[in-house]
N, C-alpha and C positions, 0 to 999 in steps of 0.2 A: 333498745333505748339506752342512751349513754348514761352511765351510772356515776353522776357527779358526787352524790352523797358518799359513795364508797371511796372515790378518789380522795375527797377531803378527809375522810376517816383515816385512810392509810397515811396521808401526808402529815396528819396531826400526831402521829406516833413519835416524831422527833421534832426538833426545832432547827434543823439544818437548812441552809439556803439551797434553793433549787432553781433550775432554768426550765424554760418551756418552749418546745418546738411546736408551733401551731400557726394559725392564721386568724386574722381579725374576724372573719365571718362566724367563727365559733364563739360561744360565750365564755370559753374556758379562761381566757386571760382576765376578764372582768371578775369572774367568780373567784379565782384564786387571789387576785389582788385585794378583793374585799375581805377574804378570810385570812390571808397571809400577807399583809401589806409590806412587811419588812423582810420577808423570806424569799419572795420571788425576785431574783437578782438580774436575770437576763432573758431575752427572747431570741428565738432562732427562727429563720424563715427559709422555706423551700422555694422552688420555682414559683414565679408570679409574685413573690414578696409577701411580707406579713399582711399588707393591706390588699393584696390581690389585684394590683393595678398594672403590673408589668405583663407584657405580651409573652406568648410562647417563645422560648428560646432567648428572651431578652435577659441579660445579666443584671443582677441586683447588687446594690452597694449597701454596706452597713449603715445604720442610722440610729436615731433615738425615737422612742415612742413619745408623741407630743403630750399625752395626758399623764402617763405613768412615769415618765422620765427614766425609762429603762433602755439599755442598749439593745439594738436588734442586730444580731449577727446573721449575715447572709450566707446561706449554704448553696447558693446558686449564683456565684460571682467568681471572685478570685479563688475562692475555696469551695469545694463540693463536700468537704468533710470537716467537721469541727476541729479546730486546732487546739493544742493544749492551752494556749492563751485564752481562747474562747470559753474553755471549761474551767478556768482557774478560779472563778468566783462562786462555783456551785459545788454541792456535794451530792446532787441527784439531778437527773434529767427527766422531765415529764414530756412525753410525746403524745400529741393529739393531732393526727393527720386524717383528713377526709379523703380516703382512697376510693378507687372504684373496682379493684380486683383485676386489673389488667397490668401485665408485666411491664410494658413500655411506658406506662404512666409514671412520671418522674418521681413521684413521692415514694415509691418503693425503693428506688436507688438512694434517696435521701435517708430513708429509714435505715437501710443497710449500712451506709457510711457512718451514720450517727451511732448506731449500735457498736460498730467496730471502734470508733474513736473513744466511746465511753469505756469499752472493755480495755483498751490500751492505756487509758488514764485512770482506771479504777473508779469510775463514776457509775453508781447504780442507775438503773433506768426503770421508770414506771410508764407503761403504755396505757393510755385511756382508750379502750377499744371502741370502735365504731362499726356500724353496719356498712356493707358494700352492696351496691345495686345488683350485682350478679353473683350473689353468694351461692347460687345453685348451678353455676355454669363452669364447666371445665372443657376448654376447647383450644385448639391451635397447637403449634409446634413447641417442643421443649427447646431450650437454648443450647446451642453448641458452644463449647469452650472458646473456640476461635472468634466468636462474636460477642463475648462477654464485654459489657460496657454499661454506660449510664442508661441506655434504652433497654438493656437486657441484663440486669444486675444479678439475677439468680436463676438457677436451672429449674424452673417450674413451667407449666404450660402458659401460653400467651394469656389466656383467661384461666386463672388459677382458683378463683372462688374463695380465697382466704381473706379474712379481715386483717387490719394492721397488727392486731395483737397476735393472731395466729401466724402471720408472716414473721413477726419478731421472734417467736419461739422457733419457727422453722430455721431462720437465719442463724440463731444462736447454736442450734443443734448441728446444722450443716457445716458451719465454719468452726465449730468447736470453740466458741468464744468463752473466755473466762469472764462471765458477765453476770452480775446480780440483776436479774430481770423480773419485774412484777407486772402482770397484766391485769388491769381492772376490767372484769368481764361485763358484757352487755346484759341488760335486763329485757326479758320478753321478746327475744329475737332468736331465730334459728335459720339455718341455711335453706330451709324449705320455703321461707317467705320470699316472695318475689315482687310484692307490690310496694309502691312508694310509701315511705314512712312520713309522719308529720314533720314539718320544718326541715325538709331536705335542704342541705347546704350545698350550693354550687361550689365544687372544689377548685375551680379555676375559671378564668374569664370565658373560655370556649365551651366548657361544660355547664350550660346555663340551666339545665333541668335534668330530671331523672331520665327522660326519654333520650336526651343527648348522650348521657352517660352510657345507657344501655346500647345505643347505636354505635358508639365510638369504636369498639373493636372491629366492627364490620366495615367501616369506611375510613379508618385512619390510614389505610394504604395511600390515600390521596396526598399525604405528605410527601410521598416519593414520586407521585405523578400529578404535578400541578395543572396539567391540561384538563384534569377532571375536577370540577368544583364540588365542594361539600358544604357550602354556606358557612364556613368556619366563623366568619365575622357577623353572621346573622342569627336570628332566633331559632333557625332549624339546623344549627351546626351538627354535622355528622349524621343527620337524619335523612338527608337528601344527597343525590349526586346529579350533576348536570354538565352539559357542554353544548356550545352552539351547533356542533356537528352530530349530536346524539339523537338518534331516532328512538325515543323512549319506549314506544309501543312495540317496535320490532325487538328491542332489547328484552323487554318484559316477556315476550313470547318465548325467548330462549331461556330465560331465567326461572320461569314459573315453577317447573317441576323441581329443580335443584333447590331453590329457596324454600319451597314448601316443606321439603324434608328437613330443613334447618329451623323450622318454626318462624319463618319470616314471610310476611305478606307485603305487597307493594302496590302502588298505584301511580299513574302519571301525575306529575306535579309541575306546574309552571311557576317559576319564582325568579326573583331578581337578587343576585348576590350583593351583599353590602361591601365586599372587599374582594381582593384577588384579581386575577387577570380579566375576569368577566364582570367586574363591578359595573352596575347600572345597565347590564344587558339582561333581557328576558331570556331565560333558559327553559327548554323543554326537558325536565328532569324526571327523576323517580324518587318517590318518598317511600321509606322503609319503616315497618313497625313490627313488633313482636306479635305473632299470632298464637304461639304455643309456648308459654313461659317454661314449662317443664321439659321441653325438648328444643330449647333455643341454643343454636350453635353459630354465634356471630362470626367467628374467624373462618369457619368453613364457608359460610355464606359470602363473606367478603372476598375470599379466594375465588369462589365461583364467579362472582360479579367481575372481578378484575380479569380473570381468564376469558370471560365472555366479551368484555370490552376489547381485549387484545385480539380476539378472533375477528371481530367486526371492524375495529378501528385501530389496528396495531400501530401504524405510523403516527397517527394523531395522538394516541395515548403516550407513546414514547417520546414525543416532542418535548424537549426540556425536562425530561425525567431524570431522577436520581436513583438508579438501581441500588446503589450502596446504602441509601437511606432505608429502602425496604428491607435489605438484609439486616441492618442494625435493628430496625423495629422488630423484625420477626426472630432475631437471634439465630438466623440460619440463612443460607442462600438457596436452600432447597425449595422454598416457596416460590421465589422468583423464577427459578429454572423450570419448575413444574408448570407455572402459569404461562411462561413463554412457549413451552412445548405443547401445552393444551392437555397434558396427561396428569390428571389429579388423583386417580384412584389409589395409586401406591403411596402418594403423599398422605392422603387422609388415613389410610390404614396404618401408616407409621405413627401417626398421632395417637390412634387408639391403642396401639401396642405400648407406646411410651407412657400413656396415661395410666395403664394398668400397673406399671412399675412405680409411677409417682404416688399412687394410692398408699404405698407402703411407708412413705415419709410425710405425706400430707398431714397437717395439723388441723384438727376439728374440735373446737371447744363448744360448739352449739349444735 
């Protein structure tokens, strides 16, 4: 549970002006404006904008809040990192981001760049910590330095299981930032909890529900292979895959054993995408769901799915594909190469070995 009382208590220790990086869907802006109407001086927005209305990849422009008359500085437009000018009116940055514990989800990069900017400009940071849907999941490749970027901002597993507050501590330590960092911890939550919490806030337009968030790391590979639909614009975003040429039952026969070991169950599902190249076409697809929360490995499952699709429908899957996008998402080209060769055993073992080393640096507050 988000600890607003503790946040207000800590902010009340001084009378200095502060800024807030968050989104409209949280109640944080309204709460802080009510308690500190003259101290909150600026808002900052990650991808999708403060109001959550811009599409994935769409750049945002700076604006003003229509009710609070505060500037909203975009951190997903001309600038990805707060400039000194953006920080000039504040003495502290408060960060409240609804993350999902997946490395390629852009809020992690925005967190990293904001921490760096605040360290460079001597601005202390308070992170209001939030739960993540997959706090007990650690799966997927580590990032290789050659693939560092906005989709792979730090060298942690693809699913790292850390909260925003834990990530902030990890980043400060890893980059040796000279930063005054304060994390407001969660109440009544720990990494063993895997069920949805009350008032789950959709963090972006495409992650419409808890189930979408949990499925996201399994099917996000479709961003690199648009010939495979994932209902991104519909209510089942990332929970399904489909294509006109897909024989879902035949595919499921090949996937069943591998996905069962990943804690994933599936069933044939006919649906009509609301967007994409197959918009308004009925597709014979597959719906995925978690069958074993404590043994859920979504990146492993997604890699098995993509490899099996390649085996049956290689030319169709590759049509219009963007292999470089998969490399950027995964933070390595080893996933793509293993999928194309159909040899996954060594790849999965390398993840296990790397995760053992990651445990030495992983931050766990709960």
